[in-house]
N, C-alpha and C positions, 0 to 999 in steps of 0.2 A: 150182425146176422146175415149180411150180404154174402160173404164168402161161404159160411156154413150152409146157407140155403141151396147152394149148388148141388148138394148131395141128392136132391130130388131128381135132378137131371141125370145123374149117374145111375140112380135106381131105374130110371126110365129107359136106360140103354144107350145114352149118348156117351161119346168119348170126349173128355175135356182135355184141352191143351192150354195151359195157363201161362201167360207171360206175367210173371210175378214181380212187382216192384215193392210190395209192402212187407214181404217176408212174414206173413201172418196166416199161413196155410195150415197150421197144426190142427185147428178146429175142423177143417174139412177132412183131413186124414183120419182123425179120431171118429168123426161121424160116419164116414164110409166104412171103417173097420167095425163099427157097432151095428150098422144097418144093412150093409151089402158088401161084406168083405170079399166076396167072389168077384166083385167088379173093380177092385182097387187098381188092377192093371190098366183100366180104361182111363186113368188120370195121369197125365204127364205135365210136368211143370218145369220151368226154368226161372230161377231167381236172378233178376238183372238189377243190380244196385251198386252204386259207387261206395267204396270204403271211405270212412272218415277217420281222422286222427285229431288229437288235441294239439293245438299250436299256441304260440305266444299271444295271438289275438283271438283265441277261441277255437271252436271246432272248425276243421277245414277238410276238404277232400284230400285223401291220401294219393298223391300222384295226379295224373290227368284223368278227367271224367271220361268214363267208357260206357256207362249204362245206356245212354241215348244211342250211340253208334251200334252197340251190341243188340239193342232192341230192334233197330231198323234192319239189321242183318237177319235176325230171326224171323221177322215178319216177311222177309223175302224168301228165306230158306231156313227151315227149322233144323239146323244142323249144328251139332257141337259134340266134342269128344267122339264116342262111338255111336252116337244117336243121329239118325238122319230120317226125318219125316217128310222131306221135300218141301214144296211150296204150300204155305197155309191157304193160299187162295184156291188150291186144288183139293183140299181135304174132303170136301163133299158134305152132304146133308146129315150124315150120322155123327159129325164132329162139331164141336163148339170151341172156337177160339175165345178165351177169356182174357181180357186186359184188366189186371187187378193191381193198381188202380190207375185211372186216368190222371188223378191228382199227382201221383208220384211220377208218372210218365212226364207230366209237364215240368216237374222239378228237374228231372234228368235233362230235358231239353234246355231249360234255362242254364243249368250248370255247364252243359257243353258249350253253349253259345257265349257264356261269360268267359270261358277259358280261351276262346279263339278271337275275341273282339280285339281290334287294334287298340293299343294303349299309348298314352303320351309318355314323355320322359319321366314324369313323376308317378307313373302307374295308373293315372286316371283314365277312365273310359266312359263312353256314352251309354249309360244304363238304359235309356229309352230304346237304343238299337238292340240291346240284348233282349229286352222284352219283345220287341217287334219281330226279331228273327226267330225267337223261340215260338211265339204265337203262330207265325206263318208255317213253321215246320210241323207243329202239332196239328194244325188244321189240314195240312196236306196228308198227314197220316190218316186222319179221320176220313178224308175224302177217298183215299185209297181203300180203306177197310170197308167202306159202305158203297163202293162202286159195283157196277154190274159184273165186273170181272172177278170179284171176290166171291167165289161160289161155296162159301163155308159159313155156317151159323156164327154169329158174333155177339158176345156180351161185353160191354164196357162198363166197368164199375167206377163210379165217381162219388166223391164226397160233395155235399152241398154247401153252399154259402149264401147268406142273405145279401142282396144287393139293392141299393137305393135306385129307384127309377126317376126319370125327369119329372113325373107328375107327383112326386113325393111319397109314393107307395114303395113297399118292399116286395121282392120276389126271390124265390130260391132258384139258383142256377148251379150247374156243375162247377166245381172249383177248377179254374184253368190257370194259364200264365197271365197274371194281371187280370183286369176286369173286362177288357175289350173282347177277349176270346169267349168268355163264359156264356154270354147270351147266344153265341153262334152254335155252340156244341149241340143243343137239342135239335137244331135244324137238320142235322145229318141223319137223324134216327127216326124211322117211322113208328118205333115203339120206345116210349120213354116213361119209365115207371119209378115209383118212389117207395123206399122202405121207411117206415115210421114206427115210432113207439107210441102206442095209444093206450093210455091207462095201464101201463106196465106190460102190455101185450104187443109184440112186434107183428106187423102186418105189411102186406104189399098193397100200396094204393095205386089204383088205375085211373081214377077220375080226378080231373083238375079241381082245384079249389082256389081260394083267394091268394094263396101263397105260392102256388106252383102250377104251371100249365103242362099237363101230361098228354100222352098220346098213345093209342094202340090201334092196330088195324082192324080189330073186331070188337068195337065198343058195345055192340048190342048182344054179343055172344058171351061175354065174360062179366062176372060180378064186379062191383065197384071196388071191393077189397078181396084179397086172397090170403090164406094163412101162409106164414113164412115157411112152414115145414114142407108144404107140397105145392106152393104157389107157382114156382118157376116151371115145374113139370106141367101143371095145368095150363099155364100161359103158352108154353111151347106147343103143347098138344093142340090148343085152339088155333094157333098161328100156322103150324106146320103139318099137323096130322101125322100120317106115316111119312117118314123122311123120303124125299124124292130128289131128283137131280135138278129141280128148278131152283132159282135164286132164293136162298133163305132170307128171312127177315132179321135185321139187326136190332139189338136192344141195348139201351143204356139204363143203368140203375143209379139212383141217387138217393142219399140219405141225409136228412137234416131235421 
Protein backbone atom coordinates (compact mmCIF):
# COMPACT_ATOMS: atom_id res chain seq x y z
CA UNK A 1 0.00 0.00 0.00
CA UNK A 2 2.95 2.39 0.30
CA UNK A 3 3.30 3.15 -3.40
CA UNK A 4 -0.45 3.25 -4.06
CA UNK A 5 -1.02 5.67 -1.19
CA UNK A 6 0.99 8.32 -3.04
CA UNK A 7 -2.11 9.05 -5.12
CA UNK A 8 -3.48 11.25 -2.31
CA UNK A 9 -0.51 13.58 -2.79
CA UNK A 10 -1.14 13.74 -6.53
CA UNK A 11 -4.78 14.63 -5.84
CA UNK A 12 -3.57 17.34 -3.43
CA UNK A 13 -1.65 18.98 -6.29
CA UNK A 14 1.91 17.83 -5.69
CA UNK A 15 4.22 16.83 -8.52
CA UNK A 16 5.83 13.44 -7.89
CA UNK A 17 9.19 12.52 -9.35
CA UNK A 18 9.97 8.93 -8.50
CA UNK A 19 13.37 7.25 -8.49
CA UNK A 20 12.05 3.74 -9.00
CA UNK A 21 14.12 0.71 -8.04
CA UNK A 22 11.26 -1.72 -7.39
CA UNK A 23 9.53 -1.61 -10.80
CA UNK A 24 6.14 -1.83 -9.05
CA UNK A 25 4.47 1.43 -10.06
CA UNK A 26 1.51 0.00 -11.97
CA UNK A 27 -0.77 0.34 -8.93
CA UNK A 28 -0.01 4.06 -8.71
CA UNK A 29 -0.71 4.59 -12.41
CA UNK A 30 -4.06 2.77 -12.28
CA UNK A 31 -5.15 4.61 -9.11
CA UNK A 32 -4.32 8.00 -10.62
CA UNK A 33 -6.23 7.15 -13.81
CA UNK A 34 -9.21 6.10 -11.69
CA UNK A 35 -9.23 8.99 -9.21
CA UNK A 36 -7.55 12.02 -10.83
CA UNK A 37 -6.66 11.30 -14.48
CA UNK A 38 -6.27 15.03 -15.16
CA UNK A 39 -3.16 15.00 -12.94
CA UNK A 40 -1.34 12.04 -14.51
CA UNK A 41 1.15 14.44 -16.13
CA UNK A 42 2.27 15.51 -12.65
CA UNK A 43 3.94 12.14 -12.09
CA UNK A 44 7.37 11.48 -13.55
CA UNK A 45 9.41 8.35 -12.88
CA UNK A 46 12.68 6.76 -13.89
CA UNK A 47 13.22 3.05 -13.29
CA UNK A 48 16.82 2.38 -12.29
CA UNK A 49 17.55 -1.30 -11.99
CA UNK A 50 20.29 -3.66 -13.07
CA UNK A 51 19.42 -6.42 -15.51
CA UNK A 52 19.93 -10.04 -14.47
CA UNK A 53 20.55 -13.21 -16.46
CA UNK A 54 20.81 -16.91 -15.73
CA UNK A 55 24.33 -18.23 -15.33
CA UNK A 56 26.07 -21.50 -14.54
CA UNK A 57 26.13 -20.63 -10.83
CA UNK A 58 22.66 -19.08 -10.75
CA UNK A 59 21.20 -15.64 -11.39
CA UNK A 60 23.78 -12.90 -11.98
CA UNK A 61 23.92 -9.30 -13.15
CA UNK A 62 24.04 -8.99 -16.93
CA UNK A 63 27.18 -6.92 -17.51
CA UNK A 64 28.48 -4.28 -15.12
CA UNK A 65 26.16 -2.93 -12.39
CA UNK A 66 24.91 0.52 -13.44
CA UNK A 67 21.87 1.19 -11.24
CA UNK A 68 23.82 2.83 -8.40
CA UNK A 69 25.81 5.18 -10.62
CA UNK A 70 22.73 6.07 -12.70
CA UNK A 71 20.76 6.83 -9.52
CA UNK A 72 23.48 9.13 -8.18
CA UNK A 73 23.59 10.98 -11.50
CA UNK A 74 19.81 11.49 -11.46
CA UNK A 75 19.89 12.77 -7.89
CA UNK A 76 22.37 15.39 -9.04
CA UNK A 77 20.67 16.19 -12.36
CA UNK A 78 17.35 14.61 -13.44
CA UNK A 79 18.30 14.32 -17.09
CA UNK A 80 17.89 11.43 -19.50
CA UNK A 81 16.98 11.05 -23.18
CA UNK A 82 14.92 14.18 -24.04
CA UNK A 83 13.92 14.87 -20.41
CA UNK A 84 15.69 17.48 -18.30
CA UNK A 85 14.18 18.57 -14.97
CA UNK A 86 17.42 20.03 -13.63
CA UNK A 87 18.66 19.51 -10.09
CA UNK A 88 16.24 17.72 -7.71
CA UNK A 89 17.56 19.92 -4.90
CA UNK A 90 16.04 22.95 -6.67
CA UNK A 91 12.59 21.59 -7.56
CA UNK A 92 10.90 23.43 -4.72
CA UNK A 93 7.97 22.95 -2.38
CA UNK A 94 5.36 21.84 -4.93
CA UNK A 95 7.45 18.77 -5.86
CA UNK A 96 8.18 15.55 -4.00
CA UNK A 97 11.16 13.34 -4.75
CA UNK A 98 10.20 9.74 -3.98
CA UNK A 99 12.87 7.06 -3.53
CA UNK A 100 11.09 3.73 -4.02
CA UNK A 101 12.61 1.93 -2.36
CA UNK A 102 15.60 2.46 -0.09
CA UNK A 103 15.91 -1.30 0.27
CA UNK A 104 16.62 -1.78 -3.43
CA UNK A 105 18.83 1.33 -3.50
CA UNK A 106 20.95 -0.44 -0.89
CA UNK A 107 21.07 -3.54 -3.09
CA UNK A 108 22.28 -1.42 -6.01
CA UNK A 109 25.02 0.10 -3.84
CA UNK A 110 26.16 -3.35 -2.71
CA UNK A 111 26.21 -4.73 -6.27
CA UNK A 112 28.25 -1.76 -7.48
CA UNK A 113 30.85 -2.02 -4.73
CA UNK A 114 31.08 -5.79 -5.13
CA UNK A 115 31.95 -5.25 -8.81
CA UNK A 116 34.85 -2.88 -8.08
CA UNK A 117 36.39 -4.49 -4.99
CA UNK A 118 39.98 -5.69 -5.52
CA UNK A 119 40.18 -9.47 -5.88
CA UNK A 120 42.91 -11.99 -5.34
CA UNK A 121 44.20 -14.41 -7.96
CA UNK A 122 41.51 -16.92 -7.06
CA UNK A 123 38.78 -14.28 -7.34
CA UNK A 124 38.33 -13.97 -3.58
CA UNK A 125 37.55 -10.57 -2.06
CA UNK A 126 36.88 -8.98 1.32
CA UNK A 127 33.11 -9.13 1.78
CA UNK A 128 33.28 -6.91 4.85
CA UNK A 129 34.80 -4.13 2.75
CA UNK A 130 31.94 -4.40 0.25
CA UNK A 131 29.36 -4.01 3.00
CA UNK A 132 31.30 -1.19 4.62
CA UNK A 133 31.77 0.79 1.41
CA UNK A 134 28.13 0.32 0.38
CA UNK A 135 26.90 1.40 3.82
CA UNK A 136 29.07 4.52 3.73
CA UNK A 137 27.82 5.48 0.27
CA UNK A 138 24.15 5.00 1.12
CA UNK A 139 24.54 7.02 4.30
CA UNK A 140 26.17 9.86 2.34
CA UNK A 141 23.19 9.89 -0.04
CA UNK A 142 20.77 10.12 2.92
CA UNK A 143 22.83 12.95 4.39
CA UNK A 144 22.69 14.80 1.08
CA UNK A 145 18.94 14.31 0.56
CA UNK A 146 18.11 15.54 4.09
CA UNK A 147 20.54 18.46 4.14
CA UNK A 148 19.43 22.09 4.25
CA UNK A 149 20.55 22.59 0.68
CA UNK A 150 18.01 20.07 -0.63
CA UNK A 151 14.97 22.39 -0.99
CA UNK A 152 12.48 19.78 -2.23
CA UNK A 153 10.05 17.55 -0.36
CA UNK A 154 11.34 14.03 0.11
CA UNK A 155 9.74 10.63 0.68
CA UNK A 156 11.95 7.58 1.14
CA UNK A 157 10.08 4.27 1.13
CA UNK A 158 11.74 1.41 2.99
CA UNK A 159 10.90 -2.15 3.87
CA UNK A 160 11.16 -3.02 7.54
CA UNK A 161 13.07 -5.81 9.22
CA UNK A 162 13.16 -7.12 12.78
CA UNK A 163 16.52 -6.75 14.50
CA UNK A 164 17.73 -8.15 17.82
CA UNK A 165 18.96 -5.51 20.27
CA UNK A 166 21.70 -6.00 22.91
CA UNK A 167 19.09 -6.10 25.70
CA UNK A 168 17.40 -9.12 24.09
CA UNK A 169 14.41 -7.24 22.66
CA UNK A 170 13.46 -6.81 19.00
CA UNK A 171 12.79 -3.61 17.09
CA UNK A 172 11.79 -2.82 13.52
CA UNK A 173 14.29 -0.81 11.47
CA UNK A 174 14.48 0.06 7.77
CA UNK A 175 16.18 -2.59 5.69
CA UNK A 176 19.66 -1.39 4.78
CA UNK A 177 23.00 -2.81 3.67
CA UNK A 178 23.80 -5.21 6.49
CA UNK A 179 22.65 -4.45 10.03
CA UNK A 180 24.96 -1.60 11.02
CA UNK A 181 23.28 0.94 8.72
CA UNK A 182 19.65 0.15 9.55
CA UNK A 183 19.50 1.78 13.04
CA UNK A 184 21.13 4.94 11.63
CA UNK A 185 18.56 5.49 8.86
CA UNK A 186 15.73 6.93 11.01
CA UNK A 187 18.17 9.42 12.57
CA UNK A 188 18.24 11.35 9.29
CA UNK A 189 14.47 11.91 9.17
CA UNK A 190 12.38 14.23 11.36
CA UNK A 191 9.30 12.33 10.19
CA UNK A 192 9.34 8.55 10.33
CA UNK A 193 6.04 6.68 9.90
CA UNK A 194 4.94 3.10 9.50
CA UNK A 195 2.48 1.33 7.25
CA UNK A 196 0.84 -1.63 8.91
CA UNK A 197 -1.92 -4.14 8.31
CA UNK A 198 -4.24 -4.12 11.31
CA UNK A 199 -7.01 -6.72 11.30
CA UNK A 200 -7.00 -6.74 7.52
CA UNK A 201 -7.08 -2.94 7.29
CA UNK A 202 -4.04 -1.00 6.13
CA UNK A 203 -3.28 2.13 8.12
CA UNK A 204 -0.48 4.64 8.64
CA UNK A 205 0.89 4.51 12.18
CA UNK A 206 2.32 7.73 13.63
CA UNK A 207 2.82 6.83 17.30
CA UNK A 208 5.70 4.68 18.57
CA UNK A 209 5.04 1.31 20.16
CA UNK A 210 7.15 -1.47 21.65
CA UNK A 211 8.29 -2.64 18.21
CA UNK A 212 9.18 0.63 16.49
CA UNK A 213 10.22 4.17 17.45
CA UNK A 214 8.48 6.64 15.14
CA UNK A 215 8.65 10.41 14.82
CA UNK A 216 6.71 13.34 13.42
CA UNK A 217 7.17 17.06 13.88
CA UNK A 218 3.52 17.75 14.83
CA UNK A 219 2.60 14.97 17.27
CA UNK A 220 -0.13 16.96 18.99
CA UNK A 221 -1.79 17.98 15.74
CA UNK A 222 -2.21 14.59 14.06
CA UNK A 223 -4.10 11.45 15.01
CA UNK A 224 -2.19 8.35 16.10
CA UNK A 225 -3.28 6.57 12.90
CA UNK A 226 -4.32 7.78 9.46
CA UNK A 227 -6.22 5.97 6.69
CA UNK A 228 -3.96 4.81 3.91
CA UNK A 229 -6.22 6.29 1.21
CA UNK A 230 -5.81 9.91 2.37
CA UNK A 231 -3.18 9.73 5.10
CA UNK A 232 -0.17 11.07 3.23
CA UNK A 233 -2.08 14.13 2.00
CA UNK A 234 -3.26 14.78 5.57
CA UNK A 235 0.28 14.33 6.88
CA UNK A 236 1.81 16.70 4.33
CA UNK A 237 -0.93 19.27 4.91
CA UNK A 238 -0.18 19.28 8.64
CA UNK A 239 3.57 19.57 8.08
CA UNK A 240 3.67 21.88 5.11
CA UNK A 241 0.34 23.71 4.85
CA UNK A 242 0.41 25.72 1.64
CA UNK A 243 3.69 25.01 -0.17
CA UNK A 244 6.27 27.75 0.44
CA UNK A 245 9.92 28.28 -0.35
CA UNK A 246 11.11 27.23 3.12
CA UNK A 247 12.99 23.96 3.61
CA UNK A 248 10.47 21.09 3.36
CA UNK A 249 10.27 18.24 5.85
CA UNK A 250 11.60 14.86 4.78
CA UNK A 251 9.71 11.64 5.44
CA UNK A 252 10.62 7.99 5.49
CA UNK A 253 8.02 5.22 5.35
CA UNK A 254 8.51 1.70 6.62
CA UNK A 255 6.29 -1.35 6.54
CA UNK A 256 6.66 -4.52 8.58
